[in-house]
LOBAFI-525265 format. One line per field, with one value per residue: x, y, z of N, C-alpha, C in turn; residue number from 1. Coordinates in Angstrom, 1 decimal. Atoms other than C-alpha are relative to their C-alpha. Example, Ala and Ser with C-alpha at 12.3 -4.5 7.8 and 13.67 -1.06 7.14 Angstrom:
BEGIN
n_xx	(0.9; -0.9)
n_yy	(-1.2; -1.1)
n_zz	(0.0; 0.0)
ca_xx	(12.3; 13.7)
ca_yy	(-4.5; -1.1)
ca_zz	(7.8; 7.1)
c_xx	(0.9; -0.8)
c_yy	(1.2; 1.1)
c_zz	(0.0; 0.8)
num	(1; 2)
END
This chain:
BEGIN
n_xx	(0.9; -1.0; -0.5; 1.1; 0.1; -1.0; 0.3; 1.0; -0.7; -1.0; 0.8; 0.6; -1.0; -0.3; -1.6; -0.2; 1.2; 0.5; -0.7; -1.4; 0.1; 0.2; -1.2; -0.7; 0.4; 0.2; 1.5; 0.5; 0.6; 1.4; -0.2; -0.3; 1.2; 0.8; -0.3; 0.3; 1.4; 0.4; -0.3; 1.0; 1.2; 0.1; -1.3; -1.0; 0.5; 0.2; -1.2; -0.2; 0.2; 1.4; 0.2; 0.3; 0.9; 1.3; 0.9; 1.1; -0.4; 1.3; 0.1; -0.3; 1.2; 0.2; -0.6; 1.1; 0.0; -1.1; 0.2; 0.9; -1.0; -1.3; 0.7; 0.5; -1.0; -0.6; 1.0; 0.0; -1.2; -0.3; 0.8; -0.6; 0.9; 1.4; 1.0; 0.2; 0.7; 1.4; 0.5; 0.0; 1.1; -0.6; 0.0; -1.1; -0.7; -1.2; -1.1; -0.4; -1.0; -1.4; -0.7; -0.1; -0.8; -1.3; 0.1; -0.1)
n_yy	(-1.2; -1.2; -0.4; -0.7; -1.3; -1.0; -0.2; -1.0; -1.2; -0.5; -0.5; -1.1; -1.1; -0.4; 0.3; 0.5; 0.3; 1.2; 1.0; 0.1; 0.5; 1.5; 0.7; -0.1; 1.1; 1.3; 0.4; -0.6; -1.3; 0.4; 0.2; -1.2; -0.8; 0.8; -0.4; -1.4; -0.1; 0.5; -0.9; -1.2; 0.5; 0.6; -0.4; 0.9; 1.3; 0.6; 0.6; 1.2; 1.1; 0.5; 1.4; 0.3; 1.1; -0.4; -0.2; 1.0; 1.1; 0.8; 1.5; 0.5; 0.9; -0.3; 1.2; 0.9; 0.7; 0.7; 1.2; 0.8; 0.7; 0.9; 1.1; 0.8; 0.5; 1.2; 1.1; 0.5; -0.5; 0.2; -0.9; -1.2; -1.3; 0.0; 0.8; -0.8; -1.3; 0.4; 0.4; -1.3; -1.0; -1.3; -0.4; -0.1; 1.0; 0.4; -1.0; 0.3; 1.1; -0.6; -0.6; 0.9; 1.1; -0.6; -0.1; 1.3)
n_zz	(0.0; -0.1; 1.4; 0.7; -0.6; 0.5; 1.4; 0.0; -0.5; 1.0; 0.9; -0.5; -0.2; 1.4; 0.1; 1.4; 0.6; -0.5; 0.7; -0.5; -1.5; 0.1; 0.4; -1.2; -1.1; 0.6; 0.1; 1.3; -0.1; -0.6; -1.7; -0.7; -0.1; -0.9; -1.3; -0.2; -0.3; -1.2; -0.9; 0.0; -0.5; -1.4; -0.9; -0.2; -0.2; 1.3; 0.6; -0.8; 0.9; 0.0; 0.4; 1.4; 0.0; 0.4; -1.0; 0.0; 0.6; 0.6; -0.1; -1.4; -0.6; -1.6; -0.8; 0.0; 1.3; 0.2; -0.8; 0.5; 1.1; -0.6; -0.6; 1.0; 0.6; -0.8; 0.1; 1.3; 0.6; 1.3; 0.6; 0.3; -0.4; 0.7; -0.9; -1.5; 0.4; 0.2; -1.4; -0.7; 0.4; 0.4; 1.3; 0.7; -0.8; 0.7; -0.5; -1.3; 0.0; 0.5; -1.0; -1.2; 0.3; -0.5; -1.4; -0.4)
ca_xx	(0.0; 3.0; 4.1; 0.5; 0.4; 3.7; 2.5; -0.7; 1.2; 3.6; 0.6; -1.3; 1.9; 2.3; 5.9; 5.5; 3.0; 0.8; 2.6; 6.1; 5.0; 3.6; 6.7; 8.6; 6.6; 6.2; 2.4; 0.2; -1.5; -5.0; -3.6; -2.3; -5.6; -7.5; -5.5; -5.9; -9.6; -10.0; -7.9; -10.1; -13.2; -12.2; -9.0; -6.1; -8.3; -9.0; -5.5; -5.6; -5.3; -8.8; -9.9; -10.0; -12.3; -15.7; -18.5; -21.1; -20.1; -23.0; -22.1; -21.6; -23.9; -25.3; -23.9; -27.4; -27.1; -23.6; -24.4; -27.4; -25.2; -22.4; -25.0; -26.5; -23.1; -21.9; -25.2; -24.7; -21.1; -21.4; -24.0; -22.7; -23.9; -26.8; -28.5; -27.7; -29.0; -32.4; -32.6; -32.0; -34.9; -34.3; -34.5; -30.9; -29.6; -27.0; -25.1; -25.5; -23.8; -21.1; -20.2; -20.7; -18.4; -15.3; -16.5; -16.0)
ca_yy	(0.0; 2.3; 2.1; 3.0; 5.9; 7.3; 6.7; 8.7; 11.4; 11.8; 12.0; 14.6; 16.6; 16.6; 15.3; 13.7; 12.6; 9.6; 7.4; 8.3; 7.6; 4.2; 3.3; 4.4; 2.3; -0.5; -0.6; -0.3; 2.9; 1.1; 0.2; 3.7; 5.3; 2.6; 3.5; 7.2; 6.7; 4.6; 7.1; 10.0; 8.0; 6.4; 8.1; 6.2; 3.2; 2.7; 1.8; -1.3; -4.6; -6.1; -9.8; -11.2; -14.0; -14.0; -12.7; -15.2; -18.8; -20.2; -23.8; -23.8; -26.3; -25.7; -28.1; -29.9; -30.6; -31.8; -34.2; -35.5; -36.3; -37.7; -40.0; -41.1; -41.6; -43.9; -45.9; -46.4; -46.1; -47.4; -44.7; -41.9; -38.2; -38.8; -41.5; -39.7; -36.5; -38.3; -39.3; -35.7; -33.4; -30.0; -28.1; -28.0; -31.3; -31.8; -28.5; -29.4; -32.7; -31.1; -28.9; -31.6; -34.1; -31.7; -31.9; -35.7)
ca_zz	(0.0; 0.6; -3.1; -4.2; -1.8; -3.1; -6.7; -6.0; -4.2; -7.2; -9.6; -7.5; -7.1; -11.0; -10.7; -14.2; -16.6; -15.8; -18.4; -17.1; -13.4; -14.5; -16.2; -13.1; -10.7; -13.1; -13.4; -16.4; -17.0; -16.4; -12.8; -12.2; -13.2; -11.1; -8.0; -8.6; -8.8; -5.9; -3.9; -4.9; -4.2; -0.8; 0.4; 1.6; 2.4; -1.3; -2.0; 0.4; -1.5; -2.4; -2.6; -6.1; -5.0; -6.6; -4.4; -5.5; -6.5; -8.7; -8.4; -4.6; -2.6; 0.8; 3.5; 3.6; -0.2; 0.0; 2.9; 1.0; -2.1; -0.1; 1.7; -1.5; -3.2; -0.2; -0.5; -4.2; -5.1; -8.6; -9.6; -11.6; -11.6; -14.1; -11.9; -8.6; -10.2; -11.0; -7.2; -5.9; -5.7; -7.3; -10.4; -11.2; -9.6; -12.3; -11.3; -7.7; -8.2; -10.2; -7.5; -4.7; -6.4; -5.3; -1.6; -1.2)
c_xx	(1.0; 0.3; -1.2; -0.1; 1.0; -0.3; -1.1; 0.4; 0.6; -1.0; -0.7; 1.0; 0.4; 1.4; 0.2; -1.3; -0.4; 0.7; 1.4; -0.1; -0.4; 1.1; 0.8; -0.3; -0.4; -1.4; -0.5; -0.7; -1.6; 0.2; 0.2; -1.3; -1.1; 0.4; -0.3; -1.6; -0.5; 0.4; -0.9; -1.3; 0.0; 1.1; 0.9; -0.5; -0.3; 1.1; 0.3; -0.2; -1.4; 0.1; -0.4; -1.1; -1.3; -1.0; -1.1; 0.7; -1.3; -0.2; 0.2; -1.4; 0.0; 0.6; -1.1; 0.0; 1.2; -0.1; -1.0; 0.7; 0.9; -0.8; -0.4; 1.2; 0.6; -0.9; 0.1; 1.4; 0.2; -0.9; 0.9; -0.8; -1.3; -0.9; 0.0; -0.8; -1.6; -0.5; -0.1; -1.0; 0.7; 0.0; 1.3; 1.1; 1.4; 1.1; 0.2; 0.9; 1.4; 0.8; 0.2; 1.1; 1.6; 0.1; 0.2; 1.3)
c_yy	(1.2; 0.4; 0.7; 1.4; 1.0; 0.2; 1.0; 1.4; 0.7; 0.4; 1.3; 1.1; 0.4; -0.1; -0.4; -0.4; -1.3; -1.2; -0.2; -0.6; -1.5; -0.8; -0.2; -1.1; -1.3; -0.6; 0.4; 1.1; -0.4; -0.2; 1.3; 0.8; -0.6; 0.3; 1.5; 0.2; -0.5; 0.9; 1.3; -0.2; -0.3; 0.6; -1.2; -1.5; -0.7; -0.5; -1.3; -1.2; -0.5; -1.5; 0.0; -1.1; 0.5; 0.2; -1.0; -1.3; -0.8; -1.3; -0.6; -0.6; 0.2; -1.4; -1.2; -0.8; -0.8; -1.3; -1.0; -0.8; -0.8; -1.2; -0.9; -0.8; -1.2; -1.2; -0.7; 0.5; -0.1; 1.1; 1.1; 1.2; 0.0; -0.7; 0.7; 1.2; -0.3; -0.2; 1.3; 0.9; 1.3; 0.2; -0.3; -1.1; -0.4; 1.0; -0.1; -1.0; 0.4; 0.7; -1.0; -1.1; 0.5; 0.0; -1.4; -0.3)
c_zz	(0.2; -1.4; -0.7; 0.5; -0.6; -1.5; -0.1; 0.4; -1.2; -1.2; 0.4; 0.1; -1.4; -0.3; -1.5; -0.7; 0.5; -0.7; 0.6; 1.3; -0.1; -0.3; 1.1; 1.0; -0.5; 0.1; -1.2; 0.3; 0.5; 1.5; 0.5; 0.0; 1.0; 1.5; 0.2; 0.4; 1.1; 1.1; 0.1; 0.5; 1.6; 0.9; 0.0; 0.1; -1.4; -0.6; 0.6; -1.2; 0.2; -0.5; -1.4; 0.0; -0.5; 1.2; 0.2; -0.8; -0.3; 0.4; 1.5; 0.5; 1.4; 0.7; 0.0; -1.4; 0.0; 0.9; -0.6; -1.2; 0.4; 0.4; -1.1; -0.9; 0.8; -0.1; -1.4; -0.7; -1.5; -0.8; -0.4; 0.2; -0.7; 0.9; 1.3; -0.1; 0.0; 1.5; 0.9; -0.4; -0.2; -1.5; -0.8; 0.7; -0.8; 0.4; 1.5; 0.2; -0.6; 1.0; 1.4; -0.3; 0.5; 1.6; 0.6; 0.6)
num	(1; 2; 3; 4; 5; 6; 7; 8; 9; 10; 11; 12; 13; 14; 15; 16; 17; 18; 19; 20; 21; 22; 23; 24; 25; 26; 27; 28; 29; 30; 31; 32; 33; 34; 35; 36; 37; 38; 39; 40; 41; 42; 43; 44; 45; 46; 47; 48; 49; 50; 51; 52; 53; 54; 55; 56; 57; 58; 59; 60; 61; 62; 63; 64; 65; 66; 67; 68; 69; 70; 71; 72; 73; 74; 75; 76; 77; 78; 79; 80; 81; 82; 83; 84; 85; 86; 87; 88; 89; 90; 91; 92; 93; 94; 95; 96; 97; 98; 99; 100; 101; 102; 103; 104)
END
């Protein structure tokens, strides 16, 4: 965050052009403008590192769904995802199974 703060201070002080400062700090112009925009909108807190993790995971299954699928798979280990999906109630059982397979 210290590097970002120095960069923004240099931009605001007009020490050099945005292009030259981006080259000096070894960031793309897109990143330089993003840091400047975040600083102007949020102050120094806007320069903090942000999570890159998705906010919503579409294929995520609830704990109850995962337990139901795991239980069914243990009872019938030879069943594949299609047959197991037919046994699971729900509109999108195939997607639920695809996500649950990673939880075993």
